[in-house]
Each structure stands twice: as structure tokens, then as C-alpha cells.
C-alpha positions as CSV (number, residue, x, y, z in Angstrom):
1,M,0.0,0.0,0.0
2,V,2.8,2.4,0.8
3,L,4.3,1.8,-2.7
4,T,0.9,2.2,-4.3
5,L,0.0,5.5,-2.7
6,T,3.5,7.0,-3.0
7,G,3.5,6.1,-6.7
8,C,0.0,7.3,-7.6
9,G,-1.1,9.8,-5.1
10,G,-1.8,13.2,-6.7
11,S,-3.8,14.7,-9.5
12,N,-3.3,14.7,-13.2
13,G,-0.2,12.6,-13.3
14,D,2.9,14.7,-13.6
15,D,1.1,18.1,-13.8
16,I,2.6,20.0,-10.8
17,T,0.5,23.1,-11.5
18,T,-2.9,21.5,-10.7
19,Y,-4.0,20.7,-7.2
20,T,-7.2,18.6,-6.6
21,Y,-8.9,18.7,-3.2
22,S,-11.7,16.3,-2.3
23,S,-14.4,17.5,0.1
24,E,-17.1,15.5,1.9
25,L,-19.4,18.5,1.7
26,D,-21.0,20.6,-1.0
27,I,-20.8,24.3,-1.6
28,K,-23.9,26.2,-0.4
29,N,-23.1,29.5,-2.2
30,L,-20.4,32.1,-2.5
31,D,-22.4,35.0,-1.0
32,S,-20.4,36.1,2.0
33,S,-23.6,37.5,3.7
34,D,-25.0,34.0,4.3
35,A,-22.5,31.3,3.2
36,D,-22.0,29.6,6.6
37,D,-20.6,26.1,5.8
38,G,-17.0,25.1,5.7
39,C,-16.8,24.1,2.0
40,S,-18.4,27.4,0.8
41,L,-16.0,29.4,3.0
42,K,-13.0,27.5,1.5
43,A,-14.2,28.5,-2.0
44,I,-14.8,32.1,-1.0
45,H,-11.3,32.3,0.5
46,A,-9.9,31.0,-2.8
47,V,-11.4,33.8,-4.9
48,I,-11.7,36.8,-2.5
49,D,-9.3,38.6,-0.1
50,G,-10.3,40.8,2.7
51,L,-8.4,43.4,4.7
52,T,-6.3,40.6,6.1
53,K,-5.5,37.0,5.2
54,T,-3.3,34.1,6.4
55,D,0.3,33.8,5.4
56,K,2.2,30.6,4.5
57,K,2.5,29.8,8.3
58,G,-1.1,30.5,9.1
59,N,-0.5,33.9,10.7
60,I,-2.7,36.9,10.0
61,V,-1.1,39.5,7.7
62,N,-2.4,42.4,5.6
63,A,-4.0,41.7,2.3
64,V,-6.2,44.5,0.7
65,A,-5.1,46.6,3.7
66,K,-1.6,48.0,3.1
67,S,-1.4,49.3,6.6
68,E,-3.5,49.9,9.7
69,E,-3.4,52.7,12.2
70,L,-5.1,52.1,15.6
71,S,-6.1,55.1,17.7
72,E,-4.7,55.4,21.2
73,D,-8.0,54.3,22.8
74,G,-8.1,51.3,20.5
75,L,-11.5,52.2,19.1
76,T,-10.7,53.6,15.7
77,H,-9.1,51.4,13.0
78,T,-7.9,53.3,9.9
79,Y,-6.9,51.1,7.0
80,K,-4.9,52.3,4.0
81,L,-5.8,50.1,1.1
82,R,-3.4,48.8,-1.6
83,K,-3.9,50.5,-4.9
84,D,-2.8,47.5,-6.9
85,F,-5.7,45.3,-5.8
86,K,-8.2,44.7,-8.6
87,W,-11.4,42.9,-9.2
88,T,-11.1,40.4,-12.0
89,N,-13.2,42.7,-14.2
90,G,-10.5,45.4,-13.8
91,D,-12.2,47.6,-11.3
92,P,-10.1,48.7,-8.3
93,V,-10.9,47.3,-4.9
94,T,-11.9,50.4,-2.8
95,A,-13.0,51.3,0.6
96,H,-16.6,51.7,-0.8
97,D,-16.6,47.9,-1.5
98,F,-16.2,47.2,2.2
99,V,-18.9,49.7,3.3
100,Y,-21.3,48.2,0.7
101,A,-20.6,44.6,1.7
102,W,-21.0,45.2,5.4
103,Q,-24.2,47.2,5.0
104,R,-25.5,44.6,2.6
105,I,-25.4,41.9,5.3
106,F,-27.8,44.0,7.4
107,R,-29.9,45.0,4.4
108,K,-30.3,41.3,3.5
109,K,-30.6,40.2,7.2
110,G,-27.9,37.7,6.4
111,S,-26.4,35.0,8.6
112,Y,-23.6,37.2,10.0
113,Y,-25.0,40.5,11.2
114,Y,-24.5,39.4,14.8
115,M,-20.8,39.2,14.2
116,F,-20.7,43.0,13.7
117,A,-22.5,43.7,16.9
118,D,-21.4,43.9,20.6
119,G,-19.3,41.0,21.9
120,I,-17.7,40.2,18.6
121,A,-16.5,42.9,16.2
122,S,-18.4,45.5,18.4
123,I,-18.6,48.0,15.5
124,E,-20.2,51.2,16.5
125,G,-24.0,51.2,15.7
126,A,-24.1,47.6,14.7
127,Q,-25.8,46.4,17.9
128,E,-28.6,48.9,17.3
129,L,-29.1,47.6,13.8
130,S,-29.0,44.0,15.0
131,D,-31.7,44.9,17.6
132,K,-33.9,46.4,15.0
133,I,-33.6,43.3,12.8
134,D,-34.4,41.0,15.7
135,A,-37.4,43.2,16.5
136,G,-38.7,42.7,12.9
137,E,-38.1,46.4,11.9
138,E,-37.0,47.4,8.5
139,L,-33.7,49.3,8.2
140,T,-33.4,52.6,6.5
141,D,-30.4,54.0,4.6
142,D,-29.9,56.4,7.6
143,D,-29.8,53.4,9.9
144,L,-27.2,51.6,7.7
145,N,-25.1,54.8,7.4
146,S,-25.0,55.1,11.2
147,M,-22.8,52.0,11.5
148,G,-19.1,52.8,12.2
149,V,-17.7,52.0,8.8
150,K,-16.8,54.8,6.5
151,A,-14.9,55.3,3.3
152,I,-12.8,58.4,4.0
153,D,-11.6,58.2,0.4
154,D,-11.3,55.5,-2.2
155,Y,-8.3,53.9,-0.5
156,T,-8.9,54.8,3.2
157,L,-11.4,52.8,5.3
158,E,-12.3,53.9,8.8
159,V,-13.9,51.5,11.3
160,K,-15.0,52.5,14.8
161,T,-15.7,50.1,17.6
162,T,-17.4,50.5,21.0
163,V,-14.7,48.6,22.8
164,R,-11.1,47.5,22.1
165,V,-11.3,44.2,20.2
166,S,-8.1,42.2,20.6
167,F,-8.9,39.8,17.8
168,F,-10.1,42.4,15.3
169,D,-7.4,41.8,12.6
170,E,-8.3,38.1,12.7
171,L,-12.0,38.9,12.3
172,M,-11.1,40.8,9.1
173,A,-9.9,37.6,7.5
174,F,-13.3,36.0,7.8
175,P,-15.5,36.2,4.7
176,C,-18.4,38.2,6.1
177,F,-16.0,41.1,6.4
178,F,-14.8,40.7,2.8
179,P,-15.5,43.4,0.2
180,I,-18.1,43.1,-2.6
181,N,-18.2,45.0,-5.9
182,E,-21.5,46.9,-5.6
183,K,-22.1,47.4,-9.3
184,F,-21.5,43.7,-10.1
185,A,-23.6,42.4,-7.1
186,E,-26.5,44.6,-7.8
187,K,-26.6,43.5,-11.4
188,Q,-26.8,39.9,-10.3
189,E,-29.5,40.6,-7.8
190,N,-30.5,37.4,-5.9
191,K,-28.2,35.3,-8.2
192,Y,-25.1,36.8,-6.7
193,G,-22.7,34.0,-5.6
194,K,-25.0,31.2,-6.9
195,N,-22.8,30.1,-9.8
196,A,-19.4,30.7,-11.4
197,K,-20.6,33.6,-13.5
198,T,-22.2,35.5,-10.7
199,I,-19.2,35.8,-8.4
200,L,-16.5,38.5,-8.8
201,G,-13.2,37.9,-7.1
202,N,-10.0,39.7,-6.3
203,G,-8.1,36.8,-4.8
204,A,-5.5,34.3,-5.8
205,F,-7.9,32.2,-8.0
206,T,-10.9,32.8,-10.3
207,M,-13.8,30.4,-10.4
208,T,-14.3,29.0,-14.0
209,N,-16.7,26.1,-13.5
210,W,-19.1,25.1,-10.7
211,E,-21.3,22.0,-10.9
212,P,-23.1,21.7,-7.5
213,G,-22.7,18.4,-5.8
214,S,-19.9,17.4,-8.2
215,V,-17.0,19.7,-8.9
216,V,-15.7,23.3,-8.8
217,E,-12.7,24.5,-10.8
218,F,-10.5,27.6,-10.4
219,E,-7.7,29.1,-12.4
220,K,-4.8,31.3,-11.2
221,N,-5.8,35.0,-11.2
222,E,-3.1,36.6,-13.3
223,S,-4.1,40.1,-12.1
224,Y,-3.7,39.1,-8.4
225,Y,-1.5,41.6,-6.6
226,D,0.6,38.8,-5.1
227,Q,0.4,36.4,-8.0
228,K,4.1,35.7,-8.2
229,H,3.7,33.6,-5.1
230,V,0.9,31.5,-6.5
231,K,2.5,28.4,-8.0
232,L,-0.8,26.6,-9.1
233,N,-2.4,27.3,-12.5
234,K,-5.4,25.3,-11.6
235,L,-7.3,24.3,-8.4
236,V,-10.0,21.7,-8.4
237,M,-12.4,20.9,-5.6
238,K,-14.3,17.6,-5.9
239,L,-17.6,17.9,-4.0
240,V,-19.6,15.5,-1.9
241,Q,-17.0,12.8,-1.9
242,E,-17.6,9.7,0.1
243,P,-14.4,8.8,2.0
244,K,-14.2,5.5,0.3
245,V,-14.5,7.1,-3.2
246,A,-12.0,9.8,-2.3
247,A,-9.5,7.2,-1.1
248,Q,-9.9,5.3,-4.4
249,A,-9.4,8.5,-6.3
250,F,-6.3,9.2,-4.3
251,E,-4.9,5.8,-5.1
252,A,-5.6,6.3,-8.8
253,G,-3.7,9.6,-8.7
254,E,-6.9,11.7,-9.3
255,T,-6.8,13.8,-6.1
256,D,-4.1,15.3,-3.9
257,Y,-6.2,15.4,-0.7
258,A,-8.7,12.9,0.4
259,P,-10.7,12.9,3.7
260,I,-11.2,9.4,5.1
261,N,-13.3,8.0,7.9
262,S,-12.8,5.5,10.7
263,D,-13.5,2.5,8.5
264,L,-10.4,3.4,6.4
265,V,-8.0,4.6,9.1
266,D,-6.6,1.2,9.9
267,K,-6.0,0.5,6.3
268,Y,-3.9,3.6,5.6
269,K,-2.6,4.7,9.0
270,D,1.0,3.4,8.3
271,D,1.2,5.1,4.9
272,E,3.3,8.2,4.5
273,A,0.3,9.9,2.8
274,F,-1.8,9.5,6.0
275,K,-2.1,12.7,8.1
276,Q,-4.3,13.6,11.0
277,V,-5.5,17.2,11.0
278,Y,-7.2,19.0,13.9
279,D,-9.8,21.2,12.2
280,G,-11.3,23.0,15.3
281,F,-14.9,21.8,14.9
282,L,-16.9,21.0,18.0
283,F,-19.5,18.2,17.4
284,Y,-22.4,18.5,19.9
285,I,-26.0,17.8,20.5
286,S,-28.5,20.7,20.0
287,V,-31.4,20.3,22.4
288,N,-34.9,21.6,21.6
289,F,-36.1,23.3,24.7
290,Q,-39.6,23.7,23.2
291,N,-39.9,19.9,23.8
292,S,-41.4,19.6,27.3
293,D,-39.5,16.4,28.0
294,L,-36.1,18.0,27.1
295,A,-37.0,21.1,29.1
296,N,-36.3,18.9,32.1
297,L,-32.8,19.3,33.4
298,N,-32.4,15.7,34.6
299,V,-33.4,14.3,31.2
300,R,-30.7,16.5,29.5
301,K,-28.2,15.5,32.2
302,A,-29.0,11.8,31.6
303,I,-28.3,12.2,27.9
304,S,-24.9,13.7,28.5
305,L,-23.9,11.1,31.1
306,A,-24.9,8.2,28.8
307,I,-22.3,9.0,26.1
308,N,-18.9,7.3,26.3
309,R,-17.0,10.0,24.5
310,K,-13.6,8.3,24.9
311,D,-14.9,5.1,23.3
312,L,-16.5,7.0,20.4
313,C,-13.3,8.9,19.7
314,E,-10.7,6.1,20.1
315,N,-12.6,3.0,18.9
316,V,-15.2,4.3,16.5
317,L,-14.0,7.6,14.9
318,K,-10.3,6.8,15.1
319,D,-9.5,10.0,13.2
320,G,-7.7,12.0,15.8
321,S,-10.9,13.4,17.4
322,Q,-10.7,14.0,21.1
323,V,-13.2,14.1,23.9
324,A,-14.9,17.5,24.3
325,G,-14.5,18.6,27.9
326,G,-16.6,21.7,27.4
327,F,-18.3,23.9,24.8
328,I,-15.1,25.7,24.0
329,P,-12.7,23.4,22.1
330,S,-9.0,23.2,23.0
331,G,-6.5,25.2,21.0
332,L,-9.0,28.0,20.3
333,A,-7.9,30.8,22.6
334,T,-5.4,31.5,25.4
335,S,-5.8,33.7,28.5
336,P,-3.8,36.9,29.1
337,D,-1.4,34.6,31.0
338,G,-1.1,32.2,28.0
339,V,-3.3,29.3,29.3
340,D,-5.5,27.5,26.9
341,F,-9.2,28.2,27.7
342,R,-10.2,24.5,27.8
343,K,-7.4,23.8,30.3
344,D,-8.2,26.9,32.4
345,S,-11.9,26.3,32.4
346,G,-11.8,22.7,33.3
347,N,-13.7,19.5,32.3
348,F,-17.5,19.4,32.3
349,T,-18.3,16.1,30.7
350,S,-18.1,12.5,31.9
351,Y,-19.5,9.1,31.2
352,D,-21.5,7.3,33.9
353,K,-24.3,5.0,32.8
354,K,-25.5,4.4,36.4
355,K,-25.8,8.1,37.1
356,A,-27.3,8.6,33.7
357,Q,-30.1,6.1,34.6
358,E,-30.6,7.8,38.0
359,S,-30.9,11.2,36.4
360,L,-33.4,9.8,33.8
361,D,-35.4,8.1,36.5
362,E,-35.6,11.4,38.4
363,G,-36.5,13.3,35.3
364,L,-39.3,10.8,34.3
365,K,-40.6,11.1,37.9
366,E,-40.7,14.9,37.6
367,L,-42.5,14.6,34.3
368,G,-44.9,12.0,35.5
369,K,-44.0,9.6,32.7
370,D,-42.7,6.0,32.4
371,Q,-41.1,6.6,29.0
372,I,-40.3,9.4,26.6
373,T,-39.6,9.2,22.9
374,L,-36.8,11.3,21.4
375,R,-35.9,11.9,17.7
376,I,-32.3,12.1,16.7
377,T,-32.0,14.3,13.6
378,Y,-28.8,14.1,11.4
379,G,-27.6,14.6,7.9
380,T,-26.5,11.6,5.9
381,D,-24.3,13.8,3.6
382,E,-22.1,15.2,6.4
383,S,-19.7,12.5,7.6
384,P,-19.3,11.5,10.4
385,M,-22.8,12.7,11.5
386,D,-24.2,9.3,10.7
387,V,-21.6,7.6,12.9
388,F,-22.2,10.2,15.7
389,A,-26.0,9.7,15.4
390,T,-25.8,5.9,15.5
391,Y,-23.5,6.0,18.5
392,L,-25.9,8.3,20.3
393,Q,-28.8,6.1,19.4
394,N,-27.1,3.1,20.9
395,A,-26.1,5.0,24.1
396,L,-29.6,6.3,24.8
397,S,-31.2,2.9,23.9
398,K,-29.3,1.4,26.8
399,L,-31.2,3.5,29.3
400,D,-34.6,2.3,30.5
401,G,-37.2,4.9,29.8
402,I,-36.1,6.4,26.4
403,K,-37.3,5.3,23.0
404,V,-35.2,6.6,20.1
405,E,-36.4,7.4,16.6
406,M,-33.9,8.3,13.9
407,V,-34.6,11.1,11.5
408,A,-32.2,10.9,8.5
409,T,-32.0,13.9,6.2
410,T,-29.5,16.2,4.5
411,K,-27.3,18.8,6.1
412,Q,-29.2,21.6,4.5
413,N,-32.6,20.3,5.5
414,R,-31.4,19.5,9.0
415,I,-30.2,23.1,9.6
416,Y,-32.3,25.3,7.5
417,N,-35.6,23.5,7.7
418,K,-35.9,21.1,10.6
419,Q,-33.7,23.0,13.2
420,K,-34.6,26.5,12.1
421,N,-38.3,25.7,12.3
422,G,-38.0,23.8,15.6
423,D,-38.9,20.4,14.1
424,F,-36.4,18.3,16.1
425,D,-35.8,16.9,19.5
426,L,-32.0,16.2,19.5
427,A,-29.9,17.2,16.5
428,V,-26.3,16.1,16.1
429,T,-24.5,19.1,14.7
430,R,-21.2,20.9,14.7
431,W,-19.9,24.5,15.0
432,G,-16.6,25.7,13.5
433,P,-15.0,28.8,15.0
434,D,-15.3,32.0,13.0
435,Y,-12.4,33.5,14.9
436,G,-10.1,32.7,17.8
437,D,-12.1,33.8,20.8
438,P,-14.5,31.9,23.1
439,T,-17.3,34.2,22.1
440,T,-17.5,32.5,18.8
441,Y,-19.1,29.6,20.7
442,L,-20.6,31.3,23.7
443,T,-22.8,33.6,21.7
444,I,-24.7,30.7,20.1
445,A,-26.5,30.3,23.5
446,L,-27.7,33.8,23.6
447,S,-31.5,34.1,23.5
448,T,-31.3,36.6,20.6
449,N,-28.9,34.5,18.5
450,S,-30.4,33.3,15.2
451,S,-28.4,30.1,15.5
452,N,-30.0,29.2,18.8
453,Y,-32.4,26.8,17.2
454,G,-33.3,25.1,20.4
455,K,-34.6,28.3,21.9
456,Y,-32.5,28.0,25.1
457,T,-33.0,31.1,27.3
458,N,-31.1,32.1,30.4
459,S,-31.2,35.7,31.5
460,E,-28.1,35.3,33.7
461,L,-26.1,34.1,30.7
462,D,-27.4,36.9,28.5
463,A,-26.5,39.5,31.1
464,L,-23.1,38.0,31.6
465,M,-22.3,37.9,27.9
466,D,-23.4,41.6,27.7
467,K,-20.7,42.3,30.3
468,V,-18.2,40.3,28.1
469,A,-19.2,42.4,25.1
470,N,-18.4,45.7,27.0
471,E,-15.5,44.6,29.2
472,S,-12.2,46.3,28.4
473,D,-10.1,44.6,31.1
474,A,-8.7,41.3,29.5
475,N,-8.5,39.4,32.8
476,T,-12.0,40.3,33.9
477,R,-13.4,39.4,30.5
478,W,-11.6,36.1,30.5
479,Q,-13.2,35.2,33.9
480,E,-16.6,36.3,32.7
481,M,-16.3,34.0,29.7
482,K,-15.4,31.0,31.9
483,D,-18.4,31.8,34.1
484,A,-20.6,32.0,31.0
485,E,-19.5,28.5,29.9
486,K,-20.1,27.2,33.3
487,I,-23.7,28.4,33.3
488,L,-24.3,27.0,29.8
489,L,-23.0,23.6,30.7
490,A,-24.6,23.4,34.1
491,D,-27.9,23.9,32.2
492,Y,-26.9,21.3,29.5
493,A,-28.0,24.0,27.1
494,Y,-25.9,22.1,24.5
495,I,-24.2,18.8,25.0
496,P,-20.6,18.8,23.7
497,V,-19.4,15.4,22.6
498,F,-16.1,15.6,20.6
499,E,-13.6,17.9,19.0
500,K,-13.2,16.7,15.5
501,G,-10.0,15.4,14.1
502,A,-9.7,14.8,10.4
503,A,-8.0,11.7,9.0
504,T,-6.7,12.5,5.5
505,L,-4.6,11.2,2.7
506,Q,-2.3,14.0,1.4
507,N,0.0,13.9,-1.6
508,P,3.6,13.8,-0.1
509,K,4.8,16.0,-3.0
510,V,2.6,18.9,-1.9
511,K,3.7,21.5,0.5
512,N,2.3,24.8,2.0
513,L,-1.3,23.8,2.3
514,V,-2.4,26.0,5.2
515,I,-4.8,24.4,7.6
516,K,-5.4,26.2,10.9
517,P,-8.2,25.8,13.4
518,C,-10.6,28.7,13.3
519,R,-9.1,29.8,9.9
520,T,-10.2,28.0,6.8
521,I,-7.9,26.2,4.4
522,S,-5.8,28.4,2.2
523,F,-4.7,27.1,-1.2
524,E,-2.8,30.2,-2.2
525,Y,0.7,28.9,-1.2
526,V,0.3,25.3,-2.4
527,E,3.3,24.0,-4.3
528,K,3.8,20.6,-5.9
529,T,7.2,19.2,-6.5
530,E,8.3,16.9,-9.3
């Protein structure tokens, strides 16, 4: 097997200017206002640059921004933009493109308006706009212009925040903060970002072909400001690849990167092409608090205690995944003293079948029932959700008093239909960090967050997270975030299960593929050797 993979791994035979990446997921769209899945974000990163980006080592560096000046109080960011940054239609990338894109997210009530508000980017005026959207009010042009983002001139962007945001430059590398060419986007109307012809980029690659559920192809952008460092002429992403199919394609030399699952790890783990990658995703159970049975604390506690996370990670997944000790994954953020949040906050999960049964018995007694029926909703097209769901089914079925029903669907239907409309009991899901701060997870539990599909509400948590949003002292803010996680997990608002590892096959002749937790994959620096 070693000889087979070493000899054949890689795309298009001896073509060292083409890189092929296999993805288990599909692309939703390329509209940065609402593309919220990992595969879509990878594609957006390939074609569009923001104020900042990742370098070859995964560090945040300037991109469209040539320089940044921060006021003494840390509240005003003044970005000078590069004048050699062009859209692929020849238009210059200007400060107006950022103002338009950011206002557009609020105008469209897109998935990311909350990221501009207090507690995350904390941009002046954004919280007020967010509150109006949540209250069902329509935003006026005056409302949008009140937000603290302004084009001083074509190449000077001013952004004002309500508090000092230590991770602001990292936020600027996330797609919702990317620029959009207004003239182009308005011409496309609702088709913007929906196919290869309705997306306009300024990044390292240009999308040339997109067949949903199959393949997307990119070519090197010859007008890219930093194109001399881009070694690839072509980038190919194969979409919705079953791990077994991806592995076969890798062996046949048809792909350079193949995600594999637990069934294949034992087969390939000794090969030089085998690599385990930590991707920063937390896999957890979303609980529907509208379900009166699940509104019972003891029932939720029983569900968490019934899961043998260590067994799931080591003997079933076998891809480098590790037990989730809390709702904030390890490796995401460090304290002002340099201590990882997960280590500092401690461990909140455990497996104890006996205590799980005791908690369930107590919960059933409180509910006045002998048995409850719970549906587990999962997507069959988002490996390893099926494995996760099946493991959870087996764990809960070992408890007396729970009947389990499985609801198999697609990822898109799970999230945007069933969860969004409250048509679920337990949903196995995941969350990938948008930036390197605990609030990227903690804000999901806010009563006002649009991603809080289970309708969990805790006024104490809401108030504490409001303090976090406005806290300027780093040590105090850190403690407040630890306290917030403690409240969330004591309530079993969400049930964390594992931090995802990724088992992959990677062409040994490829270097400089940038993979960093809470920062998407960057293909810009990929280089293949003979």
C-alpha cells in the first residue's frame, strides 16, 4: 500500500501546476452574507481577499489593507488600502466595496449581522441595527449609514468600535467582512454568488466552473497583486466525496487530498500519505427546549452522562478526534497569561451509565411519565454525523425509559428546515469557530442569536455575555467567559461530545497547504514538486 500511494497519489499525473482537493461537503453558495458552511468558505477564500489573510505559516497578515493605524484608545481602525488590488473585471478594490458589503449583510438580514455587533466585532452602531432586525423592523439608509464603517476616500477605510477588540485583525480575515463590488452584485440581484458567472473575485484564484454536488474549478488569477507567489495554475475541488470514493481517487492519482473516515484509518494509518489534522470543529447535540421532556434538566443530564465519548473517539471515529470537555474546544484561545481556555476552564463532561439512569429516572418522575420518545436528527451527507447519530442512538437505547427514533435527512434540510423551524428533539450538529475567541461559541447560546435553534434562554447568561461584550479589562473578560461557559454547561444547554480530528490522505509531493483551526484552508501557497 505504501508503494501504491506514493507512486500514484496526486492529481493529473505529472502536472505539478494543478491541485485537486476532495471535500465531503457541497458548496452552499459564495455570497459572504450567508454562506455559513466550511466548504463554501474555502471556496470564497480562494477567490476573494479581505483586509487581512493568512500567510504561509497561518499567521494573520495584511491583504487588501496595506497598513492599519489604531487610535490610542483602541476604538478607531484606519486602514490604508493597496492601490494594486483589482477585481477580475479590472475595477479597483476600494473602501466603498467594504462599506457596501458590510451594510448589505444588514440589508439582507444575512447570517452574519450578529458578528458585527457587541461582543464580537463591536462595530459602532451595529448592535442597534441588530436589535432592529431582531425586532422585525426594516432598516433605512440612515440606519445603515449610522454604522461605524466609512470610506474616508477610495483607499482609506475607517472602522470605529465601541470597545477595544483584541482579535479584530483576525476577524477581518473572515468572509463576512470581505468586500463586494457593488455594481456587479446589484446587477446579479438574488443570483449573486450562486454560480461561477455570478461571483466576482479579487483573490489568488478565479472560479471557472461550478457543478453543484460534483466539482468546482478555479484558475490562477493573473491580475492578483501577489500572483508571483501563487504556484498553481489550476485548483479543483471535488464535492460530496464519500471517504471510500475519495481514497480510491487518491490511489488512482486523481486527487491530492482525500478525507477518510474511521473505516479506512486502519487501512492507511501506516502510509506516508496519512495525516491527521485538527480542524477545530466542535461536534455536539443541539437540544430543543420547546420539547417539554427535554426542558427537564435531569433528562438532559442523563443524555450527556450516557455518552462514552472516549470510546467514540478512540474506537469508532479513530481520526484524531478527542473528547470535548466543554463547549469551547481546546486550541482556540489563550488567557492573558497564556493558558488555553479549555485547560483553564476545566472539564464538564463525563460518562457514567449508572448516574445517567438515575438522572433519567428522576426526570421521568418529575415529568410523571414512564417513558419518553426522542428523535435524533442528522444529515447523511455530512460524515461522520451518521456515525455520531448511530452511536448516540445506541447509548440512549441502553437507558430504561427512552425510546429513540432516527430522522435521517440532508445537512441543508437539517439546519435550514428542521432545526430552524424547531422540528427536532435532538440534532447532532457541529460548529466551526469563525475567529479565535471563546465568544464564537458562547454567543450561540444567547436568547437573541439566530443560530440558537433550540430556543434556550437564560437571563443570567445573557446579562453576563453583555458584560463580556463591553469589558475592556482582559483578565476580567476572561473570567466572565469562563463563568458563562459554566452556566451554559450546568444547564446542559448544549451537550458537547467531541472535538473533530480529520483523517486524510495527502500527496507527499505537496507543501504549503495552510490548515489552521478557526481559519479556513488556504490554497494560495500550495506548491507541488516533481
